[in-house]
C-alpha positions in Angstrom: 107.8 108.9 -86.9 108.0 105.0 -86.3 104.5 103.8 -84.3 105.2 101.2 -81.5 102.8 98.4 -84.5 106.4 97.9 -86.7 108.3 97.6 -84.2 108.0 94.1 -85.1 108.2 94.6 -88.8 111.4 96.8 -88.5 113.6 93.8 -86.8 112.3 91.2 -89.2 113.5 94.2 -91.6 117.0 94.3 -90.3 117.1 91.0 -89.3 116.4 90.1 -92.9 118.3 92.4 -95.0 121.4 91.0 -93.0 121.2 87.1 -94.2 120.3 86.4 -90.5 117.7 83.3 -89.8 115.7 83.5 -85.9 117.9 80.7 -85.1 120.5 82.7 -85.1 119.8 86.2 -83.5 118.3 83.6 -81.4 121.6 81.7 -80.7 123.7 85.5 -80.4 120.9 86.8 -77.6 118.6 83.6 -75.7 115.9 84.4 -76.8 113.7 81.2 -78.4 112.8 81.2 -81.7 109.3 81.4 -81.0 109.7 84.4 -78.9 110.6 86.6 -81.8 108.8 85.0 -84.1 106.4 86.8 -81.8 108.1 90.3 -81.5 108.5 90.7 -85.2 104.6 89.5 -85.4 103.9 92.6 -82.9 102.0 89.8 -80.5 105.3 90.8 -77.8 105.7 93.7 -76.9 109.6 93.8 -76.2 111.5 96.1 -72.7 113.6 98.4 -74.1 116.0 96.3 -72.9 115.2 93.8 -75.1 115.2 95.6 -77.7 118.9 96.7 -76.8 119.9 93.3 -77.0 118.5 92.4 -80.2 119.9 95.4 -81.8 123.4 94.2 -80.1 122.6 91.0 -82.4 122.1 93.2 -85.7 125.4 95.0 -85.0 122.9 98.1 -85.0 122.0 101.4 -82.6 118.3 100.9 -81.1 117.9 104.0 -83.1 117.7 102.2 -86.1 114.9 100.1 -84.9 113.1 103.8 -83.7 113.1 105.3 -87.2 112.5 105.8 -90.7 115.0 107.5 -91.8 118.5 107.2 -90.5 119.7 110.6 -89.9 123.2 111.8 -90.9 122.5 115.8 -88.5 125.3 116.0 -85.0 121.4 117.3 -83.3 118.6 116.7 -83.8 115.4 117.6 -82.1 112.2 116.1 -80.7 108.7 117.1 -80.6 106.7 115.7 -78.1 104.2 115.2 -80.7 107.0 112.7 -82.3 107.1 111.3 -79.2 106.6 107.4 -79.7 104.7 105.9 -76.8 105.3 102.1 -75.5 102.8 100.7 -74.3 102.5 97.9 -71.9 99.8 97.8 -70.2 99.0 94.6 -72.2 102.0 93.1 -70.2 102.5 91.3 -67.4 105.3 94.8 -66.9 102.0 97.3 -67.4 104.8 99.9 -67.6 105.1 102.1 -71.0 108.1 104.1 -71.7 108.8 107.0 -74.6 111.8 107.3 -76.0 112.7 110.7 -76.5 116.7 110.0 -78.7 115.0 108.4 -81.9 115.2 110.2 -84.5 119.8 110.5 -83.5 121.7 107.9 -84.6 125.0 106.4 -83.5 124.7 107.6 -79.5 125.6 105.9 -76.8 122.5 107.7 -74.7 119.5 106.2 -75.1 116.9 107.9 -73.0 113.4 108.0 -72.1 110.1 108.9 -70.3 109.2 105.6 -67.9 105.5 105.0 -66.7 105.7 103.0 -63.6 102.0 101.7 -62.7 100.6 101.3 -58.6 100.1 97.6 -58.7 102.7 95.4 -62.0 101.2 92.2 -62.8 105.1 91.0 -62.5 108.1 92.3 -61.7 110.3 92.7 -64.3 113.8 92.3 -63.6 117.0 93.6 -65.9 121.0 93.9 -66.2 122.6 94.6 -69.0 125.9 96.3 -69.9 126.2 100.1 -69.5 125.2 102.4 -66.7 121.6 104.1 -66.0 120.3 107.0 -64.7 116.9 107.5 -63.4 115.1 110.6 -62.8 111.6 110.9 -61.1 109.4 113.1 -61.6 106.6 111.3 -60.4 105.3 109.4 -57.5 107.7 107.6 -55.1 109.8 104.4 -56.5 111.1 102.3 -54.8 114.6 101.2 -56.3 115.7 97.2 -55.8 119.9 97.2 -56.7 120.4 93.7 -56.0 120.5 93.8 -52.2 120.0 96.8 -52.0 116.6 98.8 -52.0 116.5 102.6 -51.9 113.0 105.0 -51.8 113.2 107.9 -54.7 110.5 109.9 -54.8 110.4 112.6 -56.5 113.4 115.0 -57.6 115.3 112.0 -55.7 117.6 110.6 -58.8 120.0 107.2 -58.9 122.5 106.3 -60.9 124.7 103.0 -61.2 126.3 100.2 -63.0 123.3 98.1 -65.6 125.5 95.3 -64.9 124.0 94.4 -61.7 119.9 93.4 -61.5 118.0 96.1 -60.8 113.7 96.9 -60.9 111.4 99.8 -59.7 107.9 99.1 -58.8 105.5 102.5 -58.2 105.1 103.1 -54.3 102.0 103.8 -52.5 99.3 104.8 -54.6 100.3 106.9 -57.8 102.6 106.0 -61.1 105.5 107.0 -61.2 107.3 108.7 -64.1 110.7 109.4 -65.0 113.3 110.0 -66.9 115.6 107.2 -67.6 118.8 107.5 -69.8 120.5 103.5 -70.2 124.5 104.2 -71.6 126.4 101.6 -73.3 129.8 101.9 -75.3 128.1 99.9 -78.2 
C-alpha cells in the first residue's frame, strides 16, 4: 500500500522513467510547472480529476500512481485495512477520498469513497472525459450538473456524462459520504 505522501514522488518517478520534464507534462495537462512541482514534492494534494489527467499525460493508468507494485491478477481484494485515505482538509476543497481499486491495473473504472465536508472553503468544479456514478451513503448532497441542480439523498444515485461541468456539496449539517465511480475508456 502507498501512503498519501508517496503520491507526488510516484508521479515524479513515472515522469522521469518516461524521460519527460515538468514542461512536457505542463504542456500536455495545462498545469503550470510550479503546480506540478508542488504535487511531485507533496506540497499540493491533487484531486482525482488532476490525477486522472496526470496519469493520461504519463501514459499510465491511475492505478500505477496508487500502487507500489504491478498486479496482473484478474481479480483483487482490497481489505478495509488497505484503504488509502487521501485527505484534503488542508486544501480549499476540504474533501477526502479513498481509492478502492488501486491494486487492480489497467482498469476502465476508478471507484472511490468520497466524503464532502459540510462547509467547503471553496467550490471545486470538475469536468473530464468519461462517465461517473455517485451513490450517496450518508448525508444529503446538492449536485450541480451544467445548469441543473439536484438534491441527492441517502440511497439516491446519479449517473452522468462527466464532460459537462459538475460538482457536489453537502447540504445540511452532516458531511456527505458516497461511492463515486469514474469510467474512462482510456
